[in-house]
N, C-alpha and C positions, 0 to 999 in steps of 0.2 A: 503494500499501500504505500501510495506517496505521502512523506513526512508531511503536517501540517506547517504554516508557515511560522509559529511559535515555537515548535520543534526544532525547525531548520535555522532560526536564529541562535536559538539556546546552543544548538550543536556548533554552530560558528564562534561563541563567545569562548566555549570549554575550549577550542581547539585554539584560539587564540591566545588565551593563558597557559596555555603549554608552551607554546613559542617566547624565545626569547623576545626583550625588548627591540631588540635592532637585531634585524635579519643579517645574517653571517657564515661563513662555511666553518665548518667544525674546526675546532682547535686543533694544530699538531701536536698528536699525542704519537708516542711510542708505541709500536707494535709488539717489541719485546724490550727486555734491557738495554739500556745503552751501553757504549763502551765510554768509560771516562774520558774527558778531555778537558783541558785547560786553555784558554786563548788570553791573549792580553796584547797591550800595546808591545812596542820593539824592545823598550827599556826592561821588560819582564823576563828578559832572558838575556840580559847583559850584566846588569850588577849583582854583586853578593856580597857586600857589605863585609868584605873580609873573609865569608864562611864559604862552603863547599858549594851552595845551591843558590841558583837564580830564584826568581819570584815562582814562574810558571813549574820549576820542578819539585821547588817546596811544596806548594798546594796540591800538585798532583800526585805527591809520595804520600800527604796526609789524607787525600779522598782516599785511595785505593786502601789504607790502613783503615778506612770506616769511620774518618772524623767527619764532623760536619762539615758540610761542604762551605760554608759561609767563614767558618772559624779557621777553615784551610785556605780558603781566597785572602782573608785577611792577614794571616799568618805569612803567606806570600809577599803582599805588596808591603809588610813591615819591612822586609828586605831592603826594599827600594826606599821606601821613608826614610830607615835610619842611615841609608849609605849617602854619605856627604859628596861624592864623586857625581851624583844624579843631581844636578842643581835646577830639576825642576818639580821636584816630590819633597816633602818633608825637610828635614834637618837638613841645611846648607841650599835651600830652595831659593831661587831670585828672590830678593825684598821686592817690597812696592816702593812706591815714589819717595817714601819717607825713611828708607832704609829697614823696615819692619818686614819680618816673613809672615805674612798670613795664607793659613792653609785651609784648604775644604777638602770634604769628603762626603761621601754617602754610600750605603750599603744596602742591597735587598736580599731576602731569604725568601723563595719562591716557595717551598714547601708549606712556610709558617705564615705567607702572607702579611709580611713584617718589613718595615723600613727605618731608616734612623740616617739622619744627616747632622754635619756642622758646617758653617761657613765662616770666614772671618778669624778663626780660631789662630791665637797666638799662644806660644811658649811650650805645646804640645807636641813632640816629635812625630807622636803616631796618629795624626787625625782620624784614621780608619776604628781604631779602637773607640776612640769616643764616640763615634758615628754608632759603631754599634752598642756603646751603652744607653746611648739615646733610643736605640731600637727595642732594648731588652728592658729596661729599668723607667721608661716614661711612656707617657700617652702621646707624645709628639713625634713628628717625622724630621725636624729642623729647629736647630738652636743655634745662636748665631752671635759674633762678636764676645764682648764682655758676658753675656749669659753663658756660651757655650764654654767659656774657659773656667767661669764659676763653677758650673756644673762638672766640669772636668777633675777640677780640684775637689770636691766635694766626693767624687768619684775614686780619689785616692790617685790621680795620675800626676805626675810631677810636672811643675809649672816652671818651665826655665826663662831667665829675664832675655835672653837673646838667641835665636835659633840661626844666625849667620855662621857661616865660616869664614876662613880668610879668603876664599875663592868668590862666596857668593857677596862678599863685602866689598872685595875689589870691584866688582863688577858693576856694582850701584855706582861708586866712587867714580870710575870711568863714565858712567851713564849720566851721572850729575854733571859733571864737566862739560857733556857733551850737549846738554839740554839747559833750558833756563830753568833757574832755580824757584822761581814762582809759577806754581801749578795751575792758577785758575786766570789766564790771561785769555785772549783771543780764543775760541775753542778750534778754529780751523789751524791759527798759528801754533797752538800748544798740540794738537793732535799730529801736525805734519813734525815737529821739533822733536817729540816724544819719538814716533814713529822713525825718523831718520837716525836718531841716536843709536835706538836699538839693532837697526840694519846696519851703521857702522861697526859697533860691538861684532855682528856676526860677519863682518867682512873683516876684521883684524883678527877673527878665530876666537875672540873670548866668549863668544855666547853661540851654542849649536843652534842653527835655524830651526831644528825640529824641536828644542826645548824652549821657544820664544812663549809658547803655549803651553809647556809641558805638563804632563798629567800620567797618568796610570790608569788602565781599565783594566779589569782582571774578571774573567765569566768562566763558569763551569758547570759541567753535568757528571753526575756520579753514575754507577753501574746501577742505580735505583732508579735512574732519571730524574733526581733531583739538582734543581738548578738554582744558581745564586750569584749574583756579581757585586763589587765593588769598584769605586773610583775613588782617585785622592788626587792631591795637587796642591802645588806653591802657587798655581794661578798664574796670569799674565805676566811679563817681566817687567817690574817698575810700573806696576797700574797703579791708580788712584786710590788711596788708603780707602779699604771697605768695600771696595770693586769685587763683585760674586760672580763669577761664569756659570756655564751651567755644570759644573761636576757634582756639586750638592744638590741639584735639583731635579727630582724625580722626574722622569720622563724626557729628562732633557741629556744630563750626562750619564745617566742610566736610568734602564727601565727591565723589569724582570716579570714574567707571568709563568709561574712554575707549570703550568698546562702548555705552553707555546715556547718560551726561549727568553733570551737575554740579550741586551745589546748596550753599549757603552761608547763614549768618543773620546778623542782628544782635537785639538786644534783649536780655533778660533770660537770661543764659547757663547759670544754674542749670536754669531749667526745660527749655531745650534738651538740656543734657547728661542729664538724668533719662530721655530717651528716645531718645538718640541720634537726633536726627530727620533731620539731614543724609543719614545711611543709609538711615533710611526713605525719605525721599523719593526717591533714586536707584532704591530697590527697587521703589519702586512706578511707578517710569517704566519698570523693567526689564520689569514685568510686562503694560506698554502705557498706563499712564495719562498722560495729559496732564501738561506740570508745573504747570498751576495745581491741578488735581484731587489731583496727589501731594502738592502744598506743604498745600493746605486739609487733607488728610488726617492730616498731622503736626500744624498747629494742633489738630485738633479731639482728638488724642490728648493734647497739652499741657492743655488744658483738661479734660479727663477727668482728667487727674492731679492737677490743682491742687486739693486738697482742704482744706489747712490754712487757717484763719479768717483768719491775718495775709496771707495773699495772694490774698483775695478782697475784692472790693468790697460795696459794699451790694444791687446786682444778683445776686449770689453767681457772679459771673463774674471771672477772673482780672484782679488790679489793676497788671496789667503789659503790656509791648507787646512782641511777640516778632514779626519779619519774616523771612520766607524769600525767597531768589531761585534761579529752578530752570531749568536750560537741558537740552534732550535731543539726541540726535544727530541728528534732521533740523533742529536750527536753532531749535526752538521753544521759547518761553521766557514765563517768569510771575513775577510779585511778589505775594506774598500777607502780609497782616499780621493779627495778632490784631483791631485796630482799624483803622477805614480813617480818611478827611477829606481835607479838599483839599491838606494838606502832606504826606500818606502818600504818598509815590511811590519808583519806582524808576528808575535812569538805564539806559539802551538808546543804542549805536552801532552802526549797519549802513550799507549802502551807502546811506542816505537822512540820516545825520548823526546829532549826538547830540541826545538830548531826553527828557524825564521823562515817565514814563507813570505811570497811577492804580495801585495797588495793591488786588489783590481783595480785601475784608475778610470775616474769618470772623464778628465780632460788631458789634453797632451801637454806637453812642457811643464813648466814652472809657474809659480804662481805670480812671480815677477822675473823680468828678463835674467 
């Protein structure tokens, strides 16, 4: 018998209630347990802080021993945060315009659906540990500035007066000599002077170009399919005091969905913040895109959104670098960059050991001639 109109409408309401609010493809979930893998920015397979292991090797070793994935990743990035040779992260990171080292970090735990972050934190060498403490002991996602430092002190972290090394202080002094000491002049002139001074330091070999916006992002999946991520940085070299980039912002410098995957970034934080690119990458992977394709889509969006003349080179393309690191629930991963080259790599560690892999580039050439 044909259903009555009332029965037809009732059936439609029940069916609609059973559907998600937004139509979407099924999340990318592994059909079987994944093979453990750790990925990170290139510095994750370079610095050892005088020990035997790099970040990715330390994290992978802990994961395969059954330790919590996020705890393992944080132990890995601690290696870089504590190494004074990496002047883009933690202790010895390039300071702000006043010569003060301010650090940012975020972490996300996929299985627990938790997150924590700190920004403009001074005096603590390992901001990733403070970000985890925010996640574990508060009802908040982000603490900043003096509040973040006070929280760290109450949690038992050692607060140091100065996190500069001789190298980072020398970089700041050189930069100070090359730019106007008054930082709040005409915005156009100030921006030109500061950027010119940074690039002169690069040309002199004092500041590595890849660490002008230095950061480390590290993500992993365990054999049980548990996905977590962490990002930590000292931020833009010689930034305006209090400047916060993408690293501690969920959805920008890091985003994790335990059923889908993880994504993180390094490079010009302002460009990434504008489009919340890490969130975009994870959502693309949710719809079935491979990590590489999802990350390239985020780079294309950044390129399309970059219209200010000061941010474009003579070719009409962005005059800055942005890199993404993406991992899905099947253990597939990718590293992509706005511009490529032989030194543009990302780090991976799995059962085959730690190694560097070339990043897929969106655009040919380099940000600047």
